[in-house]
DRENFI-100641 format. One record per residue (C-alpha): residue number from 1; residue in three letters; x, y, z. Coordinates in steps of 0.2 Angstrom, whole numbers, plus 2048, in hexadecimal, padded with zeros to 3 digits. Layout:
% residues N
    nr   rest     x     y     z
   NUM    ALA     X     Y     Z
...
***
This chain:
% residues 373
    nr   rest     x     y     z
     1    MET   019   AE2   64B
     2    THR   029   AE0   656
     3    LEU   036   AEC   653
     4    MET   049   AE4   655
     5    THR   055   AEE   65F
     6    ASP   068   AEF   65C
     7    THR   06A   AE3   66A
     8    ASP   05E   AD7   662
     9    LYS   068   AD7   652
    10    GLY   079   AD3   65C
    11    ALA   07F   AE5   659
    12    ALA   086   AEF   667
    13    PRO   079   AFA   670
    14    THR   078   B0B   66B
    15    GLY   070   B1B   674
    16    PRO   072   B2D   678
    17    ALA   084   B32   679
    18    PRO   08B   B3D   686
    19    LYS   092   B4E   681
    20    SER   0A3   B50   67C
    21    GLY   0B0   B4D   689
    22    ILE   0A6   B45   696
    23    LEU   0AC   B34   693
    24    ASP   0BE   B3A   694
    25    ILE   0BC   B40   6A6
    26    ALA   0C4   B35   6B2
    27    PRO   0B6   B33   6C0
    28    TYR   0BB   B37   6D2
    29    VAL   0BF   B28   6DD
    30    GLY   0BE   B2B   6F0
    31    GLY   0C8   B23   6FD
    32    LYS   0C3   B11   6FF
    33    SER   0BB   B0B   70F
    34    LYS   0BD   AF8   70F
    35    VAL   0CB   AEB   710
    36    ASP   0C8   AD9   70D
    37    GLY   0C8   ACF   71C
    38    VAL   0C7   ADD   728
    39    ALA   0B5   AE1   730
    40    GLU   0B9   AF2   737
    41    PRO   0C8   AFA   72F
    42    MET   0D0   B0A   734
    43    LYS   0CA   B16   725
    44    LEU   0D7   B24   724
    45    SER   0D5   B26   711
    46    SER   0C8   B35   710
    47    ASN   0CD   B42   71D
    48    GLU   0BE   B40   727
    49    ASN   0BD   B46   739
    50    ALA   0C4   B38   744
    51    LEU   0B8   B3E   752
    52    GLY   0A9   B3D   747
    53    ALA   09A   B49   748
    54    GLY   097   B52   758
    55    SER   089   B4F   764
    56    LEU   080   B5E   760
    57    ALA   080   B5B   74D
    58    ARG   07B   B49   750
    59    GLU   06C   B4E   75B
    60    ALA   066   B5B   74E
    61    TYR   067   B4D   741
    62    GLU   05C   B41   74B
    63    ALA   050   B50   74F
    64    ALA   04E   B52   73C
    65    ILE   047   B41   739
    66    LYS   036   B48   73C
    67    ASN   037   B54   72D
    68    LEU   03E   B47   720
    69    ALA   02E   B48   716
    70    LEU   030   B5B   714
    71    TYR   03A   B64   707
    72    PRO   049   B6E   70E
    73    ASP   049   B80   70E
    74    GLY   050   B84   6FC
    75    ARG   059   B93   703
    76    ALA   05F   B8A   712
    77    ALA   05B   B9A   71C
    78    LYS   05F   B92   72D
    79    LEU   06F   B8C   728
    80    ARG   073   B9C   71E
    81    GLU   06F   BA7   72E
    82    ALA   07A   B9C   738
    83    VAL   08A   B9C   72C
    84    ALA   088   BAE   72A
    85    ASN   088   BB1   73C
    86    HIS   096   BA5   740
    87    HIS   0A2   BAC   733
    88    GLY   09C   BBE   733
    89    LEU   096   BBD   721
    90    GLU   087   BC5   717
    91    PRO   07B   BB7   716
    92    GLU   075   BBC   704
    93    ARG   086   BB8   6FD
    94    LEU   087   BA6   703
    95    ILE   085   B97   6F7
    96    PHE   080   B87   6FF
    97    GLY   084   B76   6F6
    98    ASN   083   B63   6F8
    99    GLY   095   B64   6FF
   100    SER   0A1   B72   6F9
   101    ASP   0A3   B66   6EA
   102    GLU   093   B6C   6E4
   103    VAL   097   B7F   6E6
   104    PHE   0A7   B7B   6DA
   105    ALA   09B   B73   6CE
   106    LEU   08E   B81   6CE
   107    LEU   09C   B8E   6CB
   108    ASN   0A3   B84   6BC
   109    GLN   092   B82   6B6
   110    THR   08E   B95   6B8
   111    TYR   09F   B9C   6B0
   112    LEU   0A6   B90   6A4
   113    THR   0A2   B8D   692
   114    PRO   0AB   B82   686
   115    GLY   0BC   B88   682
   116    ASP   0BE   B91   693
   117    ASN   0CA   B8B   6A0
   118    ILE   0CD   B8A   6B3
   119    VAL   0DE   B8B   6BB
   120    THR   0E3   B81   6CA
   121    GLY   0F3   B7A   6D2
   122    GLN   0FA   B6A   6CB
   123    TYR   0F4   B61   6DB
   124    GLY   0E4   B6B   6DD
   125    PHE   0D4   B61   6E2
   126    LEU   0CD   B56   6D5
   127    ALA   0BB   B5D   6D7
   128    TYR   0BF   B6D   6CE
   129    ARG   0C5   B64   6BF
   130    ILE   0B8   B58   6BD
   131    SER   0AA   B65   6BC
   132    ALA   0B4   B70   6B2
   133    LEU   0B7   B62   6A5
   134    ALA   0A4   B5F   6A5
   135    ASN   0A1   B70   6A0
   136    GLN   0AD   B6D   691
   137    ALA   0BA   B79   698
   138    GLU   0CD   B76   699
   139    VAL   0D6   B74   6A9
   140    LYS   0E7   B7C   6AA
   141    SER   0F2   B76   6B8
   142    ALA   100   B81   6BF
   143    PRO   10F   B77   6C5
   144    GLU   112   B74   6D7
   145    PRO   124   B6F   6D9
   146    LYS   123   B71   6EC
   147    LEU   112   B69   6ED
   148    LYS   109   B7A   6F0
   149    ALA   100   B87   6E5
   150    GLU   10D   B94   6DE
   151    VAL   105   BA5   6DA
   152    ASP   110   BA9   6CC
   153    ALA   10D   B97   6C4
   154    LEU   0FA   B9A   6C6
   155    LEU   0FB   BAB   6BE
   156    ALA   106   BA5   6B0
   157    GLN   0F7   B99   6AB
   158    VAL   0EA   BA6   6AA
   159    ASP   0E5   BAC   699
   160    GLU   0D7   BB4   690
   161    ARG   0CC   BA4   692
   162    THR   0CF   BA2   6A4
   163    ARG   0BF   BA3   6AE
   164    ILE   0C3   B9C   6C0
   165    VAL   0D3   B99   6C9
   166    TYR   0D1   B8C   6D7
   167    VAL   0DD   B8C   6E6
   168    SER   0DB   B7F   6F5
   169    ASN   0E1   B87   705
   170    PRO   0E6   B7C   70E
   171    SER   0E9   B70   6FF
   172    ASN   0E2   B5E   6FD
   173    PRO   0EB   B52   6FB
   174    THR   0FC   B5B   6FE
   175    GLY   0F8   B64   70E
   176    SER   101   B74   709
   177    TRP   0FA   B85   70C
   178    ASN   0FC   B96   705
   179    ALA   0FF   BA5   710
   180    ALA   0F3   BB3   710
   181    GLU   0FE   BBF   706
   182    GLU   100   BB2   6F8
   183    ILE   0ED   BB1   6F7
   184    GLU   0EC   BC4   6F7
   185    ARG   0F9   BC6   6EA
   186    LEU   0F1   BB8   6DE
   187    HIS   0E0   BC2   6E0
   188    ALA   0E8   BD2   6DC
   189    GLU   0F1   BCD   6CC
   190    LEU   0E2   BC3   6C5
   191    PRO   0D8   BCC   6B8
   192    SER   0C7   BD2   6C0
   193    SER   0BE   BC6   6B4
   194    VAL   0C5   BB7   6BB
   195    LEU   0BD   BAF   6CB
   196    LEU   0C9   BAA   6D9
   197    VAL   0C2   B9B   6E3
   198    VAL   0CB   B97   6F3
   199    ASP   0C6   B87   6FA
   200    GLU   0C8   B87   70D
   201    ALA   0C1   B75   711
   202    TYR   0D0   B72   71E
   203    ALA   0CF   B84   725
   204    GLU   0CB   B7F   737
   205    PHE   0DB   B74   738
   206    VAL   0E7   B81   733
   207    THR   0F4   B87   741
   208    GLU   101   B90   736
   209    PRO   102   BA3   73A
   210    ASP   104   BA9   728
   211    TRP   0F3   BA1   723
   212    ALA   0E3   BAA   724
   213    THR   0D1   BA8   71D
   214    ALA   0CD   BB1   70D
   215    PHE   0BC   BB6   713
   216    PRO   0C2   BC8   717
   217    LEU   0CA   BC9   706
   218    ALA   0BB   BC3   6FE
   219    LYS   0AF   BD0   707
   220    ASP   0B3   BDE   6FC
   221    SER   0B7   BD5   6EC
   222    ALA   0AD   BD2   6DC
   223    ASN   0B7   BC2   6D7
   224    ILE   0BB   BB7   6E6
   225    VAL   0B1   BA8   6ED
   226    VAL   0B7   B9F   6FD
   227    THR   0AF   B8E   700
   228    ARG   0AE   B84   711
   229    THR   0A7   B73   715
   230    PHE   09F   B6A   724
   231    SER   0A7   B5A   71F
   232    LYS   0B7   B5C   728
   233    ILE   0B8   B66   739
   234    HIS   0A6   B63   73C
   235    GLY   0A6   B50   737
   236    LEU   096   B51   72C
   237    ALA   09E   B49   71C
   238    GLY   08F   B3E   71A
   239    LEU   083   B4C   719
   240    ARG   08C   B56   70B
   241    VAL   08A   B68   711
   242    GLY   096   B76   70A
   243    PHE   094   B88   706
   244    GLY   09D   B96   6FC
   245    TYR   09F   BA9   701
   246    ALA   09D   BB2   6F0
   247    PRO   09A   BC3   6EA
   248    LEU   088   BC6   6E9
   249    HIS   087   BC7   6D6
   250    VAL   08F   BB5   6D6
   251    ALA   084   BAF   6E3
   252    GLU   074   BB4   6DA
   253    ALA   07B   BAD   6C9
   254    VAL   07E   B9C   6D1
   255    ASP   06D   B9C   6D9
   256    ARG   065   B9D   6C8
   257    ILE   06B   B8B   6C4
   258    ARG   06D   B83   6D6
   259    LEU   061   B75   6D7
   260    PRO   054   B78   6E4
   261    PHE   055   B6F   6F5
   262    ASN   067   B6A   6F2
   263    VAL   06B   B6A   705
   264    SER   061   B5D   70F
   265    VAL   056   B60   71E
   266    PRO   062   B56   729
   267    GLY   071   B5E   721
   268    ILE   06A   B70   726
   269    GLU   066   B6B   737
   270    ALA   076   B62   73B
   271    ALA   081   B70   734
   272    VAL   079   B7D   73E
   273    ALA   07B   B73   74D
   274    ALA   08D   B70   749
   275    LEU   091   B82   748
   276    SER   08D   B84   75A
   277    ASP   096   B75   760
   278    GLU   0A6   B7D   765
   279    ALA   0AB   B6F   771
   280    HIS   0AC   B63   762
   281    VAL   0B4   B6F   756
   282    LYS   0C2   B72   764
   283    ALA   0C4   B5F   767
   284    SER   0C5   B5B   754
   285    ARG   0D2   B69   752
   286    GLU   0DD   B65   761
   287    LEU   0DD   B52   75C
   288    VAL   0E5   B57   74A
   289    GLN   0F1   B63   752
   290    THR   0F7   B57   75E
   291    TRP   0F9   B48   753
   292    ARG   0FE   B4F   742
   293    PRO   10F   B55   747
   294    ARG   112   B44   751
   295    LEU   10D   B3A   741
   296    THR   118   B45   736
   297    GLN   127   B44   742
   298    ALA   125   B31   745
   299    ILE   122   B2D   732
   300    LYS   131   B37   72D
   301    GLY   13B   B2D   73A
   302    PHE   137   B1E   730
   303    GLY   140   B25   721
   304    PHE   131   B2B   717
   305    ASP   12D   B3E   712
   306    VAL   11F   B47   719
   307    PRO   11D   B59   713
   308    PRO   115   B66   71F
   309    SER   102   B65   720
   310    ALA   0F5   B71   726
   311    GLY   0E7   B65   724
   312    ASN   0E0   B56   72E
   313    PHE   0EB   B4B   724
   314    VAL   0FD   B47   720
   315    LEU   105   B43   70E
   316    VAL   112   B35   70F
   317    ARG   11E   B34   701
   318    PHE   128   B25   6FC
   319    LYS   136   B22   6F1
   320    ASP   12B   B1C   6E2
   321    ALA   119   B16   6DE
   322    ASP   11D   B04   6E1
   323    ARG   123   B08   6F3
   324    ALA   113   B12   6F6
   325    LYS   108   B05   6F0
   326    ALA   111   AF7   6FA
   327    ALA   10F   B03   70A
   328    SER   0FC   B05   706
   329    ASP   0FA   AF2   704
   330    TYR   104   AEF   714
   331    LEU   0F9   AFB   71E
   332    ASN   0EA   AF2   717
   333    THR   0F0   AE2   71E
   334    LYS   0EF   AEB   72F
   335    GLY   0DE   AF1   72C
   336    ILE   0E3   B02   728
   337    ILE   0DC   B0B   719
   338    VAL   0E6   B1A   712
   339    ARG   0E4   B24   702
   340    PRO   0EF   B21   6F2
   341    VAL   0F0   B32   6E9
   342    GLY   0F6   B2C   6D8
   343    GLY   0E6   B35   6D1
   344    TYR   0EF   B45   6D5
   345    GLY   0FF   B40   6CD
   346    LEU   107   B3C   6DE
   347    HIS   10A   B29   6DA
   348    ASP   118   B28   6E7
   349    SER   10C   B2F   6F5
   350    LEU   0FF   B2A   702
   351    ARG   0F3   B35   70B
   352    ILE   0F0   B31   71D
   353    THR   0E2   B39   727
   354    VAL   0E6   B3E   738
   355    GLY   0DC   B31   743
   356    THR   0D8   B2E   755
   357    GLU   0E7   B2A   761
   358    ASP   0E5   B17   75F
   359    GLN   0E3   B19   74C
   360    ASN   0F3   B24   74B
   361    ARG   0FD   B18   755
   362    ALA   0F8   B0A   74A
   363    VAL   0FE   B13   73B
   364    MET   10F   B17   743
   365    ASP   111   B05   747
   366    ALA   10C   AFE   736
   367    LEU   117   B0B   72D
   368    SER   125   B07   739
   369    GLU   124   AF5   735
   370    PHE   123   AF8   722
   371    ALA   132   B03   723
   372    ALA   13C   AF6   72C
   373    SER   137   AE9   71E
***
């Protein structure tokens, strides 16, 4: 006997339905990497390190090939020790993830239940929101009229169902930052039951004297997690390695649900090597510190607004969304890919990664021509 399926009968196929809210989530869309008709475009859309990975990390990656048949150390002990020594942190308090994105997802999965909420800035990184919504939690956004997280605005959103407050410092995509005293005040005025997560993905590019890492603040706190990534200054975006420094009780809770072997063998080896490559870190930082202000000054001179940035990118604001799209399209014709940030609500803006000298000059020339047009 042959059973007829819904498809055989001409009906729409049926099957398991995702849980409530999943299909309402807008998926994350990364910066594009291709332009029609351009074989090797300048990809300045994803805040990647323009110098790539350092030589020590590349050598460690190549050496790891002989161990590809083996599972990685589930605790990433070698990387755990290296990160702890490099930053002066307790190794048992570290959470490792497939990029810092996974650390956010693990925290949300550990602490959020349906009806809970997270609080973040209006232009906070989209990854916080996606995994919170996947856990059937609400996302409460604090207004950022000056394109930066405001302490009072964040606190005003906190209620009895708030479990986590996320702050990007520096912030992507705006480039803004919060002074150390602002982070300290935010923490001091949060209920002890609320976890404060400070995302410091771009920490190594910061030069502003009022900024400071939240590692020392987290050291004696029961409700702060500070995250970092190897994707930016270390140029290992393709290997997906990130970590969080958390209170021990948080790290132990997360470890109960973290999938085993979530950081690969090449990822562990390359990340350990990258921490010791001071020359590469120095060169990467100096490139950004040299060209970020030059890009800012030049693009402002073309008549566009460029807010101050502490990351390895600049945000360029146009008079409206149509003009921003036209600028992006024009840059594409020159083989330059930048990032429209309408997904963050900044429809009038483009985010441009600081590239090599040749790439930066090409951006300035193209925007100058666009402005003249």
